[in-house]
N, C-alpha and C positions, 0 to 999 in steps of 0.2 A: 437337354435330355433327348436321347434318340428315341425313335418311334417304338422300338421293341422294349426298351426299358420302361417307357410310359405304359405300354400294354401290360407288362409284368406288374408294375406298381398298381395300376388300375385294377388288375385282377385281385390284388390283396384287399381291395375295398368292396369286392363283389359281396352281395348279401349272403349267399350260401356259406362262403368262407368266414366272413366277419361274424355272422350270427353263430356259426359253429364255435368260434373262439369265445364269443360272449357266453354261450351255454357252458363251456368249460370253466370260465371264470366264475359264473354263477354257482356251479356245483362245488368249486373249490371254496368259495366263500361259505357256502352252506355247510360243507364238511368240516370247515374250520370253526364252526360255531358262530360265524359272522352273519347271523340271520337277518339282522336289520340292514346290513350292507348289501347282502344278496337281494333282499326285497327292493331296496332302493335302486340298485343297479338294474334289476329287471323292470321296475316301474318307470324309471327315468328313460331307459333305452326304449322301452315300449312306447312311451309318449313321444319321444323324438322320432321314432319310425312313423307313428301316426301323423305327426305334424308334416314331415317331409312327404309322406305318401299322399296326404290330403292336398298339399301344395302342388304335387305333380298331377294329381287327378283334376284339380281345378284348371291347370294349364291345358291339359288334354281336352277337357270339356269345352273350354272357352276358345281354344286355339289362338289365344292372344297373349302377348306378354303383359305382365302386370305393370304396376306403376312406373318402374324404370324400364327404359327401352332395352337395357342389357340384361334383363332378368326374366326368366321363364319359370324355373322351378329350382329349388335348392338341390345341391348335389348330394344324393344319398350315399355315394361312395365316400365323399369327404366327411359327411356326418358320422357314418359308421366308423371310419378310421379314427376320427377325433374322439369318439365316444369309447372306443375299445382299446386301441393300441397304447395310450398313456396308462390306462388302468392295468392292462396286461403287463406293461413295463414295471409298474409299481408292485404288482404281485410278484414278479420275478426278482425284485429288489428286496424282498423281505429278508431280514437278517443282515443287510448291508448297513453301512453308516448312512447318516442323514444326507451327506454330500452325494454318495453314490445313488441313493434313492432319487435325489433330484436330477442327477445326470441321467438315470434310466428313464424317468418320466419325461425329461427333455428329449431323449432319443425317441420315445414313443410319440411325442408331439411332432418331432421332426419327420418321422415316417408318415404321420397323418398329413402333414403339410406337403410332403412329396407326392402322396397319393392325390391330393387336391391339385397339385401342379400337373400331374399326369392327366387329369381330366381336362385341363386346359390344353395341354399338348395334343390330346386326341380330338380336340374341338368338340367335346361332349357337353361342355358348360362354359359359361362366361365367368370372368373373375368374380362378379357379384354373386353368382350362384354358388361358387366354390366357397367364398367367404361366409355366406349364410350357412352352408352345410357344416363348415368347420366350426362356426360359432355355436350352432345347436349341439354338435357333438362335444365341444369343449365344456359346455354347461353340464352335460351328463358326467363327463370325467371329473370335473371339479366337485360336483355334488357327491360322487362316490368316494373320492379321495378325501374329502373334508368331513365325511361321516365320523361322528365322535367315537365310535367303537375303535379300540386300538387294533392295529394290524396284527394278524396272528403270528406271534413269534415262533411257535412250535411248528408251523407249517413250512415245510421245506419246498424248494423249487421242484424237487422230484415228485412231490405230491401234486404240485400244480400241473406238471407234465402228465401225471397219471389222470388227472381230472380232464385235461385237454384232449388226450388221445381218443376216448370214445366219441367226443364231439367231432374231432377231425376225421375219424373214420366214417362217421355218419355223413359228414360233408363230402367225403370221397365217393360214397355210394350214391348220394343224391345230386351231385354236381351235374348240371345240365349242359356243360360245355358252352358257356356263353360265347357270343361272337368274339369278344376280345381274347378269351382263352383259346378259342379255336384258331384265331389268327396266329397266335403265338405258337401253337402246336404245329400248324402248317409251316410256319417259318423255320422252326427247328428241324422239322423233317426234311425240308428242301435244302437246308444247309448241309446236312450230313449225308 
């Protein structure tokens, strides 16, 4: 994976973007009458964010690596990616055959894995930190996808896009041009 691909993939795991997607998914669940699934998604993702944030805060305060020499703090990018992209892929697969649903969820998981690998490529995290982040996020995805409520058959992908658009517009307004995104912009400007 080249550096700029890693920067792009890493930007997909940035909290403003990932949480904007999560808000859109939450609104879609809620509009579809999937209130339990919406609450579960919000609660599980919120707890995962608290766990990873607390882990990072403990590292910052102690300035020491925890038990393993190769571990400082779980990757928030990897956690958000593993918690959100498989669920988004499952939402996009509503109305498809079971096989296609599985393929879509697998692609969402693959994207999360690539985002985790991008964090390694950028030397932002160690393998242990990425694995922990992916594991925490995967727990969120599994909980949401295993919720007993049936998936909303009447909700089309266009409704999901309609639910995601306000969230992504909010993301666009609030995005603070993180270092990684700014590096990508500078690279694109200098090439053209």
